[in-house]
PLY file of the C-alpha trace (Angstrom):
ply
format ascii 1.0
element vertex 201
property float x
property float y
property float z
element edge 200
property int vertex1
property int vertex2
end_header
-0.34 20.53 -4.69
-2.04 17.17 -3.85
0.20 14.14 -3.09
-0.02 11.22 -5.30
-1.88 8.12 -3.53
-1.37 4.75 -5.22
-4.23 2.17 -4.10
-2.53 -1.15 -4.97
-4.67 -4.38 -5.13
-2.27 -7.15 -4.05
-4.46 -10.20 -4.90
-3.89 -11.54 -8.37
-6.35 -14.84 -8.16
-9.02 -15.15 -10.71
-12.39 -14.25 -9.26
-10.83 -12.20 -6.32
-12.85 -10.12 -3.91
-9.94 -7.63 -3.66
-10.98 -5.87 -6.90
-14.33 -5.00 -5.35
-12.91 -4.06 -1.93
-10.19 -1.96 -3.78
-12.66 -0.25 -6.15
-14.82 0.76 -3.09
-11.75 2.14 -1.14
-10.42 3.97 -4.50
-13.84 5.78 -4.71
-13.50 6.87 -1.03
-10.12 8.09 -1.69
-10.92 9.85 -4.92
-13.14 12.23 -2.72
-10.09 13.32 -0.45
-8.83 16.77 -1.64
-5.40 16.02 -0.47
-4.56 13.19 -2.92
-4.39 12.42 -6.68
-5.53 8.89 -6.45
-3.95 6.20 -8.92
-5.56 2.41 -9.29
-2.84 -0.06 -9.38
-3.70 -3.74 -9.82
-0.67 -6.12 -9.33
-2.61 -8.78 -11.71
-2.23 -6.13 -14.45
1.22 -5.06 -13.43
2.22 -8.71 -14.04
5.64 -8.85 -12.17
7.41 -12.24 -12.51
9.23 -13.40 -9.40
12.32 -11.42 -8.62
14.47 -11.88 -11.74
16.84 -9.00 -11.79
20.69 -10.11 -11.81
21.57 -7.06 -9.60
20.56 -6.03 -6.10
17.75 -3.42 -6.25
19.85 -1.37 -4.12
21.93 -0.34 -6.99
18.69 0.65 -9.36
20.49 -0.93 -12.26
17.43 -2.59 -13.70
17.95 -4.83 -16.85
14.03 -5.77 -17.44
11.41 -3.33 -18.71
8.97 -4.82 -16.32
11.09 -3.89 -13.54
11.90 -0.52 -14.84
8.02 0.14 -15.33
7.36 -0.86 -11.71
10.36 1.27 -10.38
8.80 4.23 -12.10
5.26 3.68 -10.55
6.54 3.19 -6.88
8.88 6.17 -7.27
6.07 8.38 -8.55
3.74 7.96 -5.61
3.98 9.94 -2.33
1.73 7.40 -0.45
0.24 3.99 -0.76
-2.76 2.07 0.41
-2.33 -1.75 0.14
-5.63 -3.70 -0.37
-4.68 -7.26 0.80
-6.07 -10.42 1.97
-4.31 -13.06 4.14
-3.00 -16.22 2.76
-1.92 -18.61 5.60
-1.29 -15.65 8.15
0.83 -14.12 5.42
0.52 -11.32 2.67
-0.01 -12.60 -0.84
2.98 -13.85 -2.80
2.42 -10.94 -5.45
2.60 -8.25 -2.81
5.71 -9.45 -1.10
7.34 -9.87 -4.66
6.29 -6.22 -5.67
8.05 -4.81 -2.50
11.08 -6.92 -2.77
11.54 -6.06 -6.48
12.67 -2.68 -5.51
14.03 -0.93 -2.93
14.69 3.06 -2.81
11.62 3.80 -4.33
9.59 2.79 -1.27
11.91 4.74 1.17
10.10 7.24 3.76
6.74 6.86 1.98
3.47 6.28 4.16
1.58 3.00 3.68
-1.57 2.46 4.70
-3.87 -0.95 4.62
-7.23 -2.11 3.44
-7.30 -5.86 4.69
-10.01 -8.34 4.17
-10.86 -12.01 4.45
-12.21 -14.28 7.41
-12.56 -13.58 10.91
-9.33 -11.89 11.27
-10.12 -9.67 8.20
-6.74 -10.09 7.14
-4.98 -8.37 10.06
-2.11 -11.11 10.41
-1.07 -10.40 6.87
-1.09 -6.70 7.67
1.27 -7.29 10.49
3.76 -9.33 8.45
3.58 -6.74 5.75
4.73 -3.86 8.06
7.79 -5.95 8.84
8.80 -6.32 5.18
7.89 -2.44 4.47
10.23 -1.37 7.59
13.16 -3.27 5.83
12.72 -1.01 2.82
12.33 1.99 4.89
8.47 2.71 4.32
6.44 3.97 7.03
3.49 1.65 7.70
0.61 3.66 9.12
-1.28 2.11 12.28
-4.88 3.30 11.24
-6.53 0.83 8.97
-9.72 -0.63 7.32
-10.57 -4.16 8.20
-13.16 -6.04 6.32
-14.01 -9.50 7.86
-16.13 -11.87 5.82
-17.80 -14.16 8.45
-19.05 -16.61 5.63
-15.42 -17.27 4.53
-14.66 -18.82 7.78
-17.88 -21.24 7.36
-16.64 -22.44 4.01
-19.18 -20.24 2.00
-17.68 -18.42 -0.63
-18.15 -14.34 -0.28
-20.41 -12.99 -3.14
-18.11 -10.95 -5.45
-20.69 -8.00 -5.36
-20.75 -7.66 -1.68
-20.19 -4.11 -0.60
-17.37 -3.63 1.71
-18.46 0.10 2.19
-21.39 -0.54 4.21
-20.68 1.02 7.54
-17.05 1.51 6.58
-17.05 4.54 4.67
-16.33 6.71 7.80
-13.49 4.35 8.79
-12.00 4.68 5.30
-11.98 8.34 5.43
-9.86 8.30 8.56
-7.52 5.35 7.75
-4.03 5.31 7.05
-2.95 8.41 4.49
-6.59 9.41 4.17
-6.65 10.28 7.93
-3.44 12.70 7.63
-0.70 9.93 7.83
0.69 10.65 4.65
0.98 14.68 5.10
2.53 14.00 8.74
5.05 11.58 7.61
6.04 13.49 4.50
6.24 16.91 5.87
9.43 16.79 7.39
10.83 15.03 4.48
9.56 17.72 1.99
10.57 20.58 4.21
13.86 22.22 3.55
16.05 21.94 6.47
17.72 25.35 7.15
20.49 24.93 9.56
21.26 28.11 11.83
24.61 29.04 13.11
25.44 31.68 15.75
28.84 32.91 16.26
30.55 32.19 19.32
31.16 34.94 21.58
34.70 36.03 21.71
0 1
1 2
2 3
3 4
4 5
5 6
6 7
7 8
8 9
9 10
10 11
11 12
12 13
13 14
14 15
15 16
16 17
17 18
18 19
19 20
20 21
21 22
22 23
23 24
24 25
25 26
26 27
27 28
28 29
29 30
30 31
31 32
32 33
33 34
34 35
35 36
36 37
37 38
38 39
39 40
40 41
41 42
42 43
43 44
44 45
45 46
46 47
47 48
48 49
49 50
50 51
51 52
52 53
53 54
54 55
55 56
56 57
57 58
58 59
59 60
60 61
61 62
62 63
63 64
64 65
65 66
66 67
67 68
68 69
69 70
70 71
71 72
72 73
73 74
74 75
75 76
76 77
77 78
78 79
79 80
80 81
81 82
82 83
83 84
84 85
85 86
86 87
87 88
88 89
89 90
90 91
91 92
92 93
93 94
94 95
95 96
96 97
97 98
98 99
99 100
100 101
101 102
102 103
103 104
104 105
105 106
106 107
107 108
108 109
109 110
110 111
111 112
112 113
113 114
114 115
115 116
116 117
117 118
118 119
119 120
120 121
121 122
122 123
123 124
124 125
125 126
126 127
127 128
128 129
129 130
130 131
131 132
132 133
133 134
134 135
135 136
136 137
137 138
138 139
139 140
140 141
141 142
142 143
143 144
144 145
145 146
146 147
147 148
148 149
149 150
150 151
151 152
152 153
153 154
154 155
155 156
156 157
157 158
158 159
159 160
160 161
161 162
162 163
163 164
164 165
165 166
166 167
167 168
168 169
169 170
170 171
171 172
172 173
173 174
174 175
175 176
176 177
177 178
178 179
179 180
180 181
181 182
182 183
183 184
184 185
185 186
186 187
187 188
188 189
189 190
190 191
191 192
192 193
193 194
194 195
195 196
196 197
197 198
198 199
199 200
């Protein structure tokens, strides 16, 4: 049975490049036989800033939008976050999405497709890994980085830019697609059978 991989687009800005980067990676991921791939756009999810009166560890959610988001995260086996970098940090929408729930992330592999200026969003990825570790998710080291040189020179990147040029092979090996999800999930899905032996008299 294939694992469910959610490709999450973290930018919510109008005119964002993230949708194009995300759709490219989503198509690559759909060709992987080990996954059933789902498209998740945080702009469409529309989570408000954390507004639950109770701590997420209780899973006693009062709002329907939180219950819907909890069900989305809970149903997935692994994630790929498609994220830009804002001031060396991940998008507020992504941080908010992670913080809104807790147990639903636990022990699930998370890969990254980052994009942006010269750094290609790598600093945002590093910051996000710390947050993910706090909710017991499993960040995967292998990633896809899409630097936009024009962005660093004040020129807007055309939205039709194809991030897949020369990067399909990297995407196929990245994070969960490269086996990270199966490796991380295997010990959690395999029943542990404790064997005992009688002590000699």
